[in-house]
C-alpha positions in Angstrom: -12.5 50.7 -100.0 -10.7 49.7 -103.1 -13.1 49.1 -106.0 -15.7 51.5 -104.7 -16.4 55.0 -106.1 -19.1 56.8 -104.1 -18.9 55.9 -100.5 -21.5 56.6 -97.8 -20.6 59.1 -95.1 -21.3 56.6 -92.3 -18.9 54.1 -93.7 -16.1 56.7 -94.0 -16.8 57.9 -90.5 -16.5 54.3 -89.2 -13.2 54.0 -91.0 -12.0 57.3 -89.5 -12.7 55.9 -86.0 -11.1 52.5 -86.6 -8.2 53.3 -88.9 -7.6 57.1 -89.0 -4.0 56.8 -90.2 -5.1 55.1 -93.4 -7.3 57.9 -94.6 -6.4 61.1 -96.5 -9.1 63.6 -97.0 -8.9 66.0 -99.9 -11.3 69.0 -100.1 -11.7 69.9 -103.7 -12.4 73.5 -104.9 -12.7 74.9 -108.4 -10.2 77.8 -108.1 -7.3 78.9 -106.0 -9.1 82.0 -104.8 -12.2 80.1 -103.6 -12.8 80.8 -99.9 -14.2 77.3 -99.1 -16.6 76.2 -96.4 -16.6 77.0 -92.7 -16.2 73.4 -91.7 -13.9 70.6 -93.0 -13.3 66.9 -92.6 -10.6 66.5 -90.0 -7.1 67.3 -91.3 -8.2 67.6 -94.9 -5.9 69.0 -97.5 -7.2 71.4 -100.1 -6.8 70.8 -103.8 -8.1 73.1 -106.6 -9.0 72.2 -110.2 -7.0 75.1 -111.5 -3.9 74.9 -109.3 -3.4 71.2 -108.7 -5.5 69.1 -111.0 -4.8 70.8 -114.4 -2.0 72.6 -116.1 -1.7 76.1 -117.6 0.8 75.5 -120.4 -1.4 73.7 -122.9 -2.9 75.2 -126.1 -6.6 76.2 -126.2 -7.4 73.0 -128.2 -6.5 71.0 -125.1 -9.5 72.5 -123.3 -10.2 74.5 -120.2 -8.7 72.0 -117.8 -6.0 69.9 -119.4 -4.5 67.1 -117.3 -1.7 68.1 -115.0 1.9 67.0 -115.5 2.4 63.8 -113.7 5.4 65.0 -111.8 3.5 68.0 -110.5 0.6 65.9 -109.5 2.8 63.4 -107.7 4.5 66.3 -105.8 1.0 67.6 -104.8 -0.1 64.1 -103.6 3.0 63.6 -101.5 2.5 67.1 -100.1 -1.0 66.0 -99.0 0.5 63.0 -97.3 -0.7 60.3 -99.7 1.1 57.0 -99.4 0.9 54.0 -101.8 -1.5 52.3 -99.4 -3.6 55.3 -98.5 -7.3 55.5 -99.0 -7.9 58.9 -100.5 -11.4 60.4 -99.9 -12.2 63.4 -102.1 -15.1 65.6 -101.3 -16.6 69.0 -102.0 -19.7 70.9 -100.9 -21.8 71.1 -104.1 -23.0 67.8 -105.4 -19.6 66.1 -105.7 -19.0 67.4 -109.2 -15.5 68.9 -108.7 -14.7 66.0 -106.3 -15.5 63.6 -109.2 -13.1 65.4 -111.4 -10.4 64.9 -108.7 -11.4 61.3 -108.5 -10.9 60.9 -112.2 -7.5 62.7 -112.3 -6.2 60.7 -109.3 -7.5 57.4 -110.7 -6.1 58.2 -114.1 -2.8 58.9 -112.4 -2.8 55.5 -110.7 -3.7 56.3 -107.1 -4.8 52.8 -106.0 -7.7 53.6 -103.7 -9.6 56.9 -104.2 -13.3 57.3 -103.4 -15.8 60.1 -103.5 -17.7 61.0 -100.3 -21.3 60.6 -101.4 -23.2 63.8 -100.7 -20.0 65.6 -99.8 -19.5 67.9 -96.8 -23.3 68.7 -96.5 -24.1 64.9 -96.0 -21.2 64.6 -93.5 -22.5 67.5 -91.5 -26.1 66.4 -91.6 -25.0 63.0 -90.2 -23.3 64.7 -87.3 -19.8 63.4 -88.1 -16.7 65.2 -86.7 -15.2 68.2 -88.3 -11.8 69.8 -87.7 -9.2 72.1 -89.0 -7.5 71.7 -92.4 -4.2 69.8 -92.4 -1.0 71.7 -91.4 2.6 70.4 -91.4 1.5 67.1 -93.1 4.1 64.3 -93.2 5.1 63.9 -96.9 3.7 60.8 -98.6 5.4 58.3 -100.7 2.9 57.6 -103.5 4.2 57.2 -107.1 1.9 57.9 -110.0 2.3 57.4 -113.8 -0.8 58.4 -115.6 -2.8 56.6 -118.3 -4.9 54.4 -116.0 -8.3 55.5 -117.3 -9.7 55.7 -120.8 -9.7 59.0 -122.6 -11.1 60.3 -125.9 -9.6 62.8 -128.2 -11.7 65.0 -130.5 -11.6 62.5 -133.4 -12.7 59.6 -131.1 -15.4 61.8 -129.6 -16.7 62.6 -133.1 -16.7 58.9 -134.1 -18.7 58.0 -131.0 -21.1 60.8 -131.7 -21.6 59.5 -135.2 -22.3 56.1 -133.7 -24.9 57.5 -131.3 -22.7 56.7 -128.3 -21.5 60.1 -127.1 -23.3 61.8 -124.2 -23.1 65.5 -123.1 -23.1 65.8 -119.3 -24.1 69.5 -119.1 -27.4 71.1 -118.4 -30.0 71.2 -121.2 -29.5 75.0 -121.6 -25.7 74.5 -122.1 -26.3 71.6 -124.5 -28.7 73.7 -126.6 -26.3 76.6 -126.8 -23.8 74.4 -128.6 -22.7 70.8 -128.6 -20.9 68.2 -130.6 -23.0 67.1 -133.5 -24.7 63.7 -132.9 -24.2 63.8 -129.1 -27.1 63.0 -126.8 -27.7 64.5 -123.4 -27.4 62.9 -119.9 -27.0 65.8 -117.5 -24.9 64.9 -114.5 -27.2 67.1 -112.4 -29.8 64.4 -112.9 -27.6 61.7 -111.2 -28.0 63.2 -107.7 -30.9 63.7 -105.4 -31.8 67.0 -103.7 -29.4 66.2 -100.9 -26.5 65.7 -103.3 -26.2 61.9 -102.8 -26.2 59.6 -105.8 -29.5 58.3 -107.0 -30.4 54.6 -107.1 -28.8 52.3 -109.6 -32.0 51.7 -111.7 -32.5 55.4 -112.2 -28.9 55.9 -113.2 -29.0 53.1 -115.7 -32.1 54.5 -117.2 -30.5 57.9 -117.5 -27.6 56.5 -119.4 -29.6 54.0 -121.3 -27.2 51.2 -120.2 -27.8 47.6 -121.1 -25.7 44.5 -120.5 -24.2 44.9 -124.0 -20.6 46.2 -123.7 -21.0 47.9 -127.1 -23.6 50.3 -125.5 -21.0 51.9 -123.2 -21.1 55.7 -124.0 -18.3 58.2 -124.0 -18.8 61.4 -122.0 -18.0 65.1 -122.4 -19.2 68.4 -121.0 -17.9 71.9 -121.0 -14.5 71.6 -119.3 -14.3 68.0 -118.1 -16.0 68.3 -114.7 -19.6 67.3 -115.1 -18.5 64.5 -117.5 -16.0 63.2 -115.0 -18.9 62.9 -112.6 -20.8 60.9 -115.2 -17.8 58.6 -115.7 -17.6 58.2 -111.9 -21.3 57.4 -111.7 -20.9 54.8 -114.4 -17.9 53.3 -112.7 -20.0 53.1 -109.5 -22.3 50.9 -111.6 -19.3 48.8 -112.7 -19.1 50.4 -116.2 -15.9 51.8 -117.5 -16.7 54.8 -119.8 -14.1 57.0 -121.5 -13.9 60.7 -120.9 -13.2 63.5 -123.5 -11.0 65.4 -121.1 -10.9 68.6 -123.2 -14.6 68.4 -123.7 -16.5 71.2 -125.5 -14.0 73.8 -124.5 -11.4 71.9 -126.6 -13.8 71.1 -129.4 -15.0 74.7 -129.8 -11.5 76.1 -129.7 -10.8 74.3 -133.0 -12.3 76.3 -135.9 -12.7 73.3 -138.1 -15.0 71.5 -135.6 -18.7 71.8 -136.4 -21.1 72.9 -133.6 -24.7 71.8 -133.4 -27.4 73.9 -131.7 -30.4 71.6 -131.8 -32.9 71.2 -128.9 -32.0 68.9 -126.2 -34.9 66.6 -126.6 -35.5 63.7 -124.3 -32.8 63.1 -121.7 -31.0 59.8 -122.1 -28.9 58.0 -124.7 -27.6 59.6 -127.8 -29.5 58.6 -130.9 
């Protein structure tokens, strides 16, 4: 599945039947205390944004969810049984937003083949595919990660893109209007999925982001804490477009008292202007 981003549940189920040992399922949750769903993909491991996919020893100006230390992330991946040649399927149960953040972190780290289960657990259950218990006593994996494999923005770079009309806020209109980076446009990641949580068609997605064939039109993305924007980056990657992510996002921007905050109406969804 290398090269793909969002993958249909039927395709993953077929791979599970034919090559089960090559797959590693990771169920992604926001917080360590989150109870999780009643059902799981077979032998899935659990990862949390707070406990596994970010770190707690960074200053507020690094944002709500700063990237994890590479050594800690590698230890977690090996604990989940991820090998160098594994296909890692990340999923959640609410629109694939936190799963997309996991996809971004793992791809940034250098995991070779990581995909998002399109529609997540609800789509898997609706299709009647098998469920099972979470993984226990998993054989340690051998994956090695290094970091730096996806493009990032810092606050200065985000400001420059906003000035150029090429920075998009991936939050909801209400969150955008409550405070955003001056000059940013709005392309809510909630508008990238249908009612069933699966990704919308390519033409609709391109229209949302205002994408043309001109490489100069590629936007940078941010949100509140780097989750919704990671979903936007994953969506663009699914279209073959490599967009940078402001990992710290507005939580980092607003923690710096010298950074201005705009509170203008959202206006029309789409490209920044």
